[in-house]
C-alpha distance (Angstrom), angle and dihedral (degrees) to the residues before:
residue distance angle dihedral
M1 . . .
T2 3.79 . .
S3 3.79 87.6 .
V4 3.81 92.2 48.3
L5 3.81 94.6 47.0
S6 3.82 90.7 48.6
L7 3.82 93.0 49.4
G8 3.78 90.0 -112.1
R9 3.80 94.2 -55.3
D10 3.81 100.5 108.3
A11 3.82 95.3 90.4
V12 3.81 90.7 46.7
W13 3.80 91.7 52.4
K14 3.80 92.8 48.6
R15 3.79 92.2 50.4
R16 3.78 88.6 49.5
L17 3.81 90.8 51.0
V18 3.79 90.3 53.6
R19 3.81 91.4 49.1
L20 3.80 89.2 54.6
L21 3.80 91.7 59.6
P22 3.82 115.1 101.8
D23 3.79 120.9 -107.5
R24 3.79 112.5 -96.7
P25 3.83 126.8 167.2
R26 3.84 101.8 -141.2
P27 3.80 109.8 0.5
V28 3.78 128.3 172.0
C29 3.81 104.6 -126.5
V30 3.80 130.9 -170.1
D31 3.81 124.5 -165.2
L32 3.81 109.9 -159.1
A33 3.81 121.5 -145.6
C34 3.79 86.3 2.5
G35 3.81 96.4 177.5
T36 3.80 109.7 -176.0
G37 3.80 91.4 -6.5
D38 3.80 105.1 -109.9
L39 3.81 93.8 135.9
T40 3.81 91.1 38.1
R41 3.80 90.3 58.3
L42 3.80 92.4 49.1
V43 3.80 90.2 52.9
A44 3.82 90.2 48.9
Q45 3.80 90.9 50.9
R46 3.80 90.9 50.1
F47 3.82 94.3 48.7
T48 3.81 103.2 35.9
G49 3.80 91.3 163.6
G50 3.79 93.9 50.7
A51 3.79 135.9 79.7
V52 3.82 117.5 -110.7
I53 3.81 125.1 -163.3
G54 3.80 121.5 -167.4
L55 3.80 114.5 -157.4
D56 3.79 126.8 -165.9
L57 3.80 137.7 151.0
T58 3.81 96.1 -136.7
P59 3.83 116.3 82.4
A60 3.82 93.4 -161.1
M61 3.82 90.7 55.7
L62 3.80 90.2 50.3
D63 3.82 91.3 49.8
V64 3.81 89.8 55.7
A65 3.80 91.3 45.4
R66 3.81 92.6 52.2
A67 3.80 91.5 48.0
H68 3.80 91.9 53.0
T69 3.80 99.9 41.3
P70 3.81 115.7 91.1
E71 3.81 93.3 165.0
P72 3.82 108.2 113.8
N73 3.81 94.7 -151.0
V74 3.84 94.6 65.3
R75 3.78 131.3 90.6
Y76 3.80 128.6 174.3
E77 3.79 128.2 -144.1
Q78 3.80 134.9 -179.3
R79 3.79 103.4 -117.8
D80 3.81 141.1 140.7
I81 3.80 116.0 -111.3
A82 3.81 89.2 -134.0
D83 3.80 92.7 49.0
T84 3.80 109.2 31.5
G85 3.79 96.8 160.9
L86 3.80 89.7 -134.7
A87 3.78 121.5 137.9
P88 3.81 118.9 -97.1
E89 3.82 114.3 -89.5
S90 3.81 92.4 2.6
V91 3.83 100.8 122.8
D92 3.81 130.4 75.8
V93 3.81 99.9 -171.6
V94 3.82 131.3 27.8
T95 3.80 122.3 -173.9
G96 3.78 135.0 178.3
G97 3.78 134.2 -179.2
Y98 3.83 109.9 -156.5
A99 3.80 88.1 -22.9
L100 3.80 107.8 123.6
R101 3.81 95.7 49.2
N102 3.80 89.5 58.4
A103 3.80 95.5 48.5
P104 3.83 110.0 116.6
V105 3.83 89.1 -137.7
L106 3.80 112.3 22.0
D107 3.80 95.6 -161.3
D108 3.80 91.1 54.3
A109 3.80 90.5 55.2
I110 3.81 93.8 47.1
R111 3.81 90.6 46.6
E112 3.81 89.6 53.8
V113 3.81 91.3 50.3
A114 3.81 89.6 51.7
R115 3.80 90.5 48.2
I116 3.80 98.0 52.5
L117 3.82 97.7 39.2
R118 3.77 117.6 97.3
P119 3.83 117.2 -130.2
G120 3.79 105.0 -82.3
G121 3.81 90.7 24.0
T122 3.80 123.0 137.9
A123 3.80 133.5 -137.1
A124 3.81 124.6 -169.3
F125 3.79 127.6 -172.2
L126 3.78 133.4 -172.1
D127 3.78 115.8 -159.1
F128 3.77 147.6 136.3
M129 3.79 110.9 -83.3
R130 3.78 128.2 -149.3
W131 3.78 112.0 -124.7
P132 3.82 113.3 -123.8
G133 3.78 118.3 -111.1
R134 3.78 130.2 54.3
F135 3.82 97.3 -101.9
T136 3.82 98.3 40.0
G137 3.79 91.3 45.0
W138 3.79 91.0 51.2
A139 3.81 91.3 46.9
E140 3.80 92.7 52.2
I141 3.80 93.2 48.4
A142 3.82 90.1 48.4
L143 3.82 90.7 49.7
L144 3.79 93.8 50.0
G145 3.79 91.5 43.5
T146 3.81 91.7 52.9
W147 3.81 93.8 45.1
G148 3.80 92.2 48.3
A149 3.80 92.4 45.5
F150 3.81 90.5 52.0
W151 3.81 93.6 55.2
G152 3.79 92.4 40.8
L153 3.79 88.9 55.3
I154 3.80 94.1 45.0
L155 3.81 96.9 47.0
H156 3.80 104.4 27.8
R157 3.81 105.8 15.6
N158 3.79 85.1 -121.6
P159 3.82 117.9 102.5
A160 3.81 91.5 -166.7
V161 3.83 95.7 63.9
Y162 3.80 94.0 92.8
G163 3.78 96.3 25.9
Y164 3.80 90.5 104.6
I165 3.82 90.2 78.2
A166 3.79 94.2 64.8
A167 3.81 91.3 38.3
S168 3.81 92.7 53.2
L169 3.80 90.8 47.9
R170 3.80 90.1 60.0
R171 3.81 88.6 64.3
F172 3.79 96.1 40.7
P173 3.82 119.0 98.8
S174 3.79 123.5 -113.7
P175 3.84 117.1 -101.0
Q176 3.82 91.3 -95.8
E177 3.78 92.3 46.7
L178 3.80 89.9 49.1
R179 3.81 89.9 50.7
D180 3.81 88.9 52.3
R181 3.82 91.2 50.0
F182 3.80 91.7 53.1
Q183 3.80 91.2 46.3
A184 3.79 91.1 51.1
H185 3.80 89.2 58.1
G186 3.80 94.0 48.4
L187 3.81 96.8 -98.8
P188 3.80 109.7 117.0
V189 3.80 115.9 -162.0
A190 3.80 111.8 -109.3
K191 3.82 98.3 179.5
N192 3.79 137.1 10.8
V193 3.80 113.3 -171.0
R194 3.81 115.1 -170.5
C195 3.81 117.4 -145.9
L196 3.82 131.0 -169.5
F197 3.82 94.3 8.2
G198 3.79 90.9 -46.2
I199 3.80 96.4 -56.5
T200 3.78 85.5 121.5
A201 3.80 131.8 18.9
I202 3.78 142.0 -174.3
V203 3.79 111.1 -130.3
V204 3.80 118.1 -165.4
V205 3.82 119.8 -168.2
Q206 3.78 130.5 -179.9
K207 3.77 130.5 -155.2
P208 3.82 109.0 -131.2
R209 3.78 118.0 -114.0
T210 3.78 115.1 -111.0
R211 3.77 118.1 -122.0
C-alpha cells in the first residue's frame, strides 16, 4: 500500500535515502519503526560489513521482516523509537521510513536519535512533509486524505483505513520547523531532498564531531 499511495515511488525514495548515507566500512546501523524491513534490508545491502538493527513496536511486522530478510548482518528487536535501549553514542547510522511522523512525541524521538548517535554519525529520514502556508498545507492534507480514502474504499470498503496519514500530517511540523527541532537537539540538517513536489522529503542530519 505504501507503494500504491506513493504512485510507485516509495522504493525509489528509499534507495535514494540509502545512497545519501556516507561511506563507512563497518558501521552500526539502526532502522527505526522498520515495519516489514524493506528499508532495513537496503541499509544491510549497502553496508555489508556492518551490523544493522531493525526496531519496531509491532511483533507481527517483525515476524514478516525476519521471514523476508536473508541478509546475515541484520537482527530485529521489538523496541520503541523514543526508548531504544541502546547505549549512548553507540550507533553510526540511523534511518527511518515514515517513522518520525508517527512518533507520539516527536521531540522524544529526535532526542533519542541524538543520544544514540556517535559524534560524526548520520541519521536520514523519509517522510511526508507538510507544505508551509495555511492554504497549501490544507490543500496537501485534503489531497492525501482523498487519495487514501479512495484506496481504503477500493480495497477494504472503508475510506478511513488510510486516513491516519492525513491526520498525522496535521500535527507534523513544516520542513523549517522540523529543521529547527533537529537543530535544537544538536542535529543540524545536512541535506533536505524534496520528492513528489515536496509531498515527501528525505532529511539527512549529522551529529557534530566533538573536539
